[in-house]
N, C-alpha and C positions, 0 to 999 in steps of 0.2 A: 072233194073226197078227203076224209080224215086219214091220218097216218095209221090209225088203229086198224083200218080195213085193208091196209096195203099188205101184200105178200109177194113172194117170188112168182107164184102162179098168176097173181093179179097182173104182173108186169107183162105177161104174154098177151093180155088184152090190148086192143088198139086204143091209144089215147087220141083225143081230138087234136090237141096241140101239145107238143113237147118243146120246151124252151131250154136251150143249153147256155148256162152262164147266169149267175144270180147277182150281177151288178145292177146299176140303175136301168140299163137297157133291158136286160132280161127280166128283172122284177116288174118293170112297167109293161112288158109284153105279156107276162104271165097274168098280171092283174087285169089287163084289158080283155084277154081271152076268157079268164075265169068269170069276170063280171057279166060276160055275154052268155054265161051258163054252160060253158063247155068243160069237158074233163081235161084238166091241164096238169102237166107234170113239169116241174122246174128242177133241172139237174145242175149241180155245182160241184166242181172238183175239190174245192177247199172246204174246210170246216168254217162255219160262220160264228161270230163275226171275224173278218180277216182284213189285214192292212192293205191299202192300195196307195201307190204313189200318186198323189193328187193334191193340189192346193186346197180343194174343198170349198171353192167359192160358189155360192148359190145365187145366180143372177135372176132377174125377173122371169125370163122364159122358163127357167128350171122350176121356180116357185109355181108358175101358172100351169105346169104340166104334172103336178103332184096329184095323187088320188084325193078325193074328197075326204076331209077330216084329218089329213096328214099334218101333224104338228112337227115342224122342223126342229131338230135337236141343235139349235144354234149355240155356238161357243162365243160368238161375238157378232155385233152388227156394225158395219162399216159406214162411217160418216165422213171420212177424210182419206185422200190419196196423196201420198208423196211421190212425185215423179223425179227421177234423176237419170242422167245420161252417163253411164259408166262411172257412177259414183260422184259425178260433178253436176253443177247447175240444179241442185235439188230445190223443188218448190212444192209446197203442199196446198192442195185445193180442198175446200170443205163444203159440206152440204148439210142443211138443216134436217133433211129427210134421209132415211137409210138408203144407201146405194145398193148394197147387197149383203148377204149373210155368209157366215163361215161355219162349216161343219167339219167334224171328224168323219172320214169316210166309213170306218167300221160301223159306227152308230147309224149313220144315214142309210147305208146299204142294208143293214139288218132290219131297220124299220120299214124300208120299202118291201123287203121280202115278207115281213109279217103282214103287211097290207095285202099282198098277193095271196097269202095263205088264208087270211080272213075272207077273201073273196071266193075261196074255194080251191085254189091251186095247191097241189101237193109238192112238197120239197124233199129232194134226196141230195144229201151232201156226200163228199168223199167219192164222187163218181166221175170218172174220166171217159169221155167219148173217144174211141179209137178211130172209127170211120163211119161214114154215112153211105147207105146203099138204097138206091131207088129202083134197082133192077136186080135180078139174080135170085139165088136160092133162099136168101134170108127174107125176101119180100113176098108175102103171101098173095098180093094182088096189086094192080096198078094204082090203086088209090092209097097205097101205104108206103111209108118211108121207114126203113130200119136203121136204128142207131146201135152199132155194135160197141159195147162198153169194154173197158179193160177188164180182163177176166173172162170174157166170152159171152156175157149176158147180152141179149138183144131186146131193145125197147122199140115198140111199134107205134107209129103215129100217122094221122091223116095229114098233118102239117107240122113242120119243124121251123123254129126260129133260132138262128144262131146269134148268140150275144156273148160269145166266149172270148172277148177281148181282142187285142191287136194282133196276137199270134194265133188267131182263130183256126181251128180245124174245120169248122163249118164254113168259114170264109174261103179256105183253100178248096173245099168241095164245090162251092159256088163259082170260084174263079175270080175272087176279088183282086183287083189290080190297084196298086198304090203308086203315086208319083211324088210323095213327100214323106220322108221319114225323119223324125227328130228324136233327140235324146234328152230326156228330162232327168235331172238329179235333184234329190231333195233330202233335207235333214229336219227331223223333229227335235227342236232344242228346248228342253225345260229351262226356265229362267226364274230368277227371284222376283218377288212381288214388285219391287221398285222398277225393274226392267219391264215387266208385264204391264204395269200401269202406264208407262210411257207409250206403249204401242196400242193400248186399248182403243178400239174404234177406228184405227188408222192402219192402212196397208201401204206398202212401198212397192212401186214398180220401177225397175231400173233397166233402161235400154242398154244392152250389153255390148261387149267389144267385138264379137263376131257378127257377121251379117245375119239379121233375123233373130238374134238372141235377145233374151231378156231375163231378169231375175225378179223374185218377188219375196215379200215377207207378209205372211198372213197370221195375225195373232189369234190364239185360241185359248184364252184364259192364261194358265201358267206355262203354256208352251207356244213357241213361235214355229210356224212352218216356213222354212226358208228353202227356196229352190231356184234353179236356173234351167233354161232350155235352149238348145241350139240344134243345128242340123247334124244328123248322124255323120260320122266320119271325123268329127271334131272332138272326139272323146277326151283327149288329154287337155285340150284348151277349155272344154266345158267344165271339167273337173277343177282346173286351175281357176276359172272364173268363179265357181262356187266357193272355193277356199278363200280367194281374195275378197269376194263379196261378204262372206261371213266375218272376215277380219276387219274390213272397213266399217262394218256395223258394230264392232266392239263385242262380238259374240263368240270369238274364238276360244275364250276361256271356259265356255260351257260345253259339257259333254252331250252330244246328241243321244236321244233315247232310241232313235231309228235313223239309219241312213239307207237310202234306196235309190234305184234307178229304173227307168221305164222308157220304152220306145213308143212313140205315138206315130201312127201311120194314117195318112190322109189319102182318100181314094182318088184314082184318076177319074176324069169326067165320064169316060165310057165304061167304067167298071160296073159289072152286073150286081144287082141287088137280090137276085133270086136264081134258082135253078130247080126246075120241076116244082115240087111241093115244099121246097126249102127257101126260107127268106133269111136275110141277114140284116142286122141293125147295129147301131152304136159303133164302138171301136172295131167290132168284127167286120163291119161294112166299110171301115175307114171314114166314118162320118164324124167330123169335128171341124171347128173353125180354124182355117189354115194359118191365120195370122197370130191369134192369141193362143191357139191350140186348146181352146175351151171345149170340153167334151161332155160335161154332165148334161147340159140342156139338150145337146144333140142326141145323147143316149136316151134321155127321158122321152123326147118327142118322137124319135124314130122307133123306140121300143113300143110306145103306145100304138103307133101306126102299124107296126109289124104284128102286134097282138090282134088288132082289129081285122087286118087283112088275112092273117093266118086262119081266123075263124071262117072266112069266106073260102079260102083255099081248102080247108078241111071239109067243107060242104060240097065242093066241086065233085061232080060225078065222073068226069073224064079229064084227060090231060089237057085238052083244049080249054076247058073252063078253068082249070087250075092255073094254066098259063095266063089267061085273061085276068084273073084276080091278082096274080103276082105282078103283072105289068101295071095294074092299077095302083098297087102298093108302090112300085118304083116311081110312077108318075107323081104320086102324092109326096114322096120324099124329095124328088127333084124340083117340084114346083115350089116348095117351101125351103127346106134345108139346102137344097142344091143351089138355089139363087143366092142364099147367104154365103155359101162356100165360094162361089165364083167371085163375089165382091171381096171376100176375105183373101183370096189368092192375089187379087190385084193390090190390096192393101199391103200384103206381105212383101210383094215386089218393091213397092214404094219404100216400105220400112227398111228393107235390106240395104237400099242404096242411100236413103236420106233419113236416118234416124234422128239426126239433129233438127231437121225441119219439123218432123212430127212432134218432137219434144217441145219445141218452141211454140207450135200451134196449140198443143194441148194445155200448156202451162200459161200461155199469154193471150189466147184468143177466146173470149167468153163463149161464142157460139160453139166452138169445138168442145169446151168443157161441158156445156149443156147437152150436146149430142152424146158425149160419153155417159153422163148421168142418166139420160133418157134410155140409152141402150142397156145399161146395167140394171135399171129398174124394170125394163121390159115394156116400156111404153112405145118403143119403136125398135127397128133393127138397123144395122149398118147399111144393108141393101135398100131399105126403105128411105133412109136419109139420102143416099146417092141418087135414088130414083126421083125423089120429090123436091130436093133442094137444089136449085140450079147452080149455086156456088160450089157445093160439094161435088156435084157431077162434073162441073168444068175443071175443078182442081184435080180430081182423080184422073180425068181424061188427059189433062195436060201432063200429069206425071207419067201416065201410060205412054204418051208419045215420047217423052224424054228417055224412057227405058229402052226404046227401040232405036235411039240415035246411035250410030256406029261409033262416034268419037266420044260418047259420054262415058266418063270414068266414074267408078264408085267413089263416094266420099263419105266422110263421117259427119 
């Protein structure tokens, strides 16, 4: 439906699917539902394009989840990775083939929204959802969900997809539970051509000084995206790590164009993915890779699933059928992304206690580097490698056992 036909009266009609949040998860959900021929409304509180704290790395699973005909607005293609351990023991590994691409999120997200619009979804920006109602005076019948917007307007839908980020109001309605919260800090640093040329096609990953922390440098033409992430509660140490990291890189003399921070939240294993006719996906559901905190591929994949299953929820004639379709969505998420997350949690535990071992293996053990390149290109997943490679399975199991040893002390 085109925006020319939209009006305040029109909004009193019942949409098939309303998606809240126009990031990668929301745009993917809106696209999937619109392609199925449904009336879809995409709500976004910001004006687009908008900045998002994110490295902007597009790995294979992200690329493979994009709509047909989507041309990635790549700022660089990565062929080399420099690994370091808190600034020391740096080693660069190279690949003849592209490992992954780098994008600026405002451009990438805007393009995803445009694809959803071309598929038939209608976009409204500058709209904040205050609350969700599935019962009560705002809801005309049991097949309808009411979204009450700031200002009092009510939007009605047969199904709702919450993709409104890690501080999601829709997630709060569903009852999303998290068991891992991390703080990411990032600076966009414009640099001269000579500096940009040195970083072209190469990223840096630095295993940091706090358990589970790491830093990154992602080149995007004349700007370097430099960031660090660590567990919430380590705010001062995380800020100090970023400052020291930038200093070590020789970038302290350049003024960042943007400095930002963001909390990432990873779902608990028993956290719900739906409530009634409301589904959640992406950051709103706490779906991201626990070790690397990679979220774009999880957003794109869970968003597409949410859009497809929201269509089925919208078609459900009663609460029992709606719940059945919502449970099918949850099963689809857990069978794929959930398995990857469980292995990622195990890897994070190993990494928190033994970052030095991980650094040595990645930089000095050829099969580990090959596994890294295969994962980033999307030809396999970490979960698949652990499942199918006996050596990887044994190594991770051995590390798991060492984590439970009562006299084992953390070491660097």
